[in-house]
N, C-alpha and C positions, 0 to 999 in steps of 0.2 A: 225237645223245643229250646226254641230262646228265652233262656231267662228275663227279654228287655217284654217278654208279652207278659209277663205274665200281671196280674192285676194289683196295682197299689193302694195299702190301705196304709192309711192313720191312726194311730189312738187315738181312744175318745178322750173326757175330760180325766176321769174318773182314777184311766193308762196312765197318761202323763203326771197325775198327784202324787203316783205312788210309786214312780219310774227307781231305779236309783240314783236319773239325773237331778230328779224335783228334791231329792235326798239330798241331792250332793248341794244342791241350791241352796237350800234352807238349810244345811251347815254350815256353810261359807259364806249368807247372809251373818248369819249371828258372829262370826268370827273377820267381820269388816265392818268396820265404822266409816262408811262412806265419806261422812261428812266435816270428820277430821282427821281423816286420812288415816286408820286407825286398821294395822293390822297384829290380831295374836298369835305368838305363836305359843304355845300351852301345850305341844305333844313332844315323842320323842320324834329328834332328825330324822327323819326317811328320806324316799326317793314319791312317797306321798306327799311330806312337808316341803318339798321342794317344787314340786312340780301343784300345788297348793298355793307355794309362795308367788309364783309367776304371775299363775292366772288370775293370784289377788292383785296383786302392783299393779296389770294390761286394763283390770276393770277397773281399779279407784281410778287411772289415769284416762280411761278411754269414758266415764264418767265426770270429772269435771270442768268446768268452768273455763274458758281463756282466760278466768284475768287469775286464776287460779294455777296453772297448767302446770308453773316451776318448783312448787311448792314441796315441799321435805314428806315423803311420807316415813311415820313414828309407827315401827314393830316392835310391840309389848313383849317380853320373850320370860316365862316360865316355863321352864324346860331340863327333864334331867339328863340333856344333849344323847350322842344319838350316833348315826354314821359317820363316820369321816370325808369321805366322799359324798352324800350332800352337803354338809356341812359347807363342802367347798368349793360344792355347787350353787345355794344361797350366794355364798359371798363372791363370785363369780357373776354373778346374775347383779348383786349390790352397785359390783365393781363398774359394770357395765352402764347404768341408767347415766345419765344426762345429769338429773333430779339426786336429791340428799337425799338417804335412808337415817336415822333418827334413830338410834335402840335406848330402851329400854327394860330393865330386870324390877320386873316386882314379884318378886316371889322367891326364883332364884333360876342360874342363869349357871349350867354345870358340868365341866368338861367341852362336848365340842357347841354347846348354849354360851357357851364362854366366851369364844373364841369369834364367834356371830354377835357377838357382844360391846366387842372390844373390833370389832371390823367392822362396824359404822362410819358410813361417808360423811353423819351430820354434829351432832351431839348427840356424844351415850354416857348416859345416865344411871341410874337406881337409887330405892326407894333404900331408906336407910337403917331400916332392919331384912330388904333381905340380901341371899347369901349368892357369893361366888367361886369357882372353883376350877381349876386345871387340873389338871393330867397326863398323862403318856394312851395311847394310846391303844385297849388294850383288844384281843386275840385270842381264841381259843381252836388252833390250828390239827388238822389229821390230815393224810394223805401221804402222797408219794414223796419221799426226801429231797428231790428236786423239785416240787413243783410247793412244801413249804419254805422250801430256801429263795427263788425266786419272788415266793411274796415277803418273807420275811423285807428283803432285798426291798421290794416296795413302800411297804411301811415305813422303813428309817426315810427314804425319799418324802414323800409323804408326811412323815414328822418335824423332817428340813423346813419346807415347805411350809408350815405352821411355826414353827417357830424366828422364822426370816418375816414372816407376818406380823408377826410380836415384834419382833425389831421394828419392823416401820415403821407399827401402828404407836409403840409400847417409845416408853424411855430407857427402857430395859432389854439389850440385846441377846442374840438369837443363844450365844452359848449359857447365859445366865435361862433365860427359860426353859434351858436344857437339862439348866440341874435341877429348878425347879420341881418342875413338873415327873420327875422320876414315883416323885408322891404325891398323894395328891392334898397342892395346895390351898387352904383356903385364907384368900385376903380381905380382909375390910374395909368398907365405903372409902374412911379414910386414906388409905394404901394404898385401893387400887385406884387414884386421883391423884398421891403423890407418883406410883410408876405412871398413869399420862395412860392405863387402862379406857377409865371413866371420866370422863369430861367435868358431872359433876353429880352431886345426891339430891333428890327430890323428896 
């Protein structure tokens, strides 16, 4: 029997209310301020974070009146960091937008989250008692030696990409960042302004 002949059923209101889609919509609504174009990044950076960020940006843009279509989006960051691939995906998406993205640290921006803070395309800000920390990528490797070697080569390439990004976005060159990020590097808000990591303390 053809599947096209099957009777199509639609969920009732209770099923929709309890569905994963409805739960995701509720969470997204809680983490997006449409009126002020605010998105909250308050979790580890992962594939889900990357996709959620893109969805929220599109939702804000599509719900804007024509008079505010070019206003910046405000990304408020309070995150321990996370995956380097998804971090770069978020940064690439920010760079692809025609409007600016302000990045604001409230609480902490550690590791990958610190890179996203630095790579905002609008005004980069942090509250005066927030914490920002940079360090190298970390990994736990197992498997064949050839696979480990290929993985390490890729990590070196990704790290070079990060150092070059920081050189472009700050007043320090790639070699300086490479040296500093061998260990966890915590920088005060005043130092971050001096080094060009952020633009403003709020």
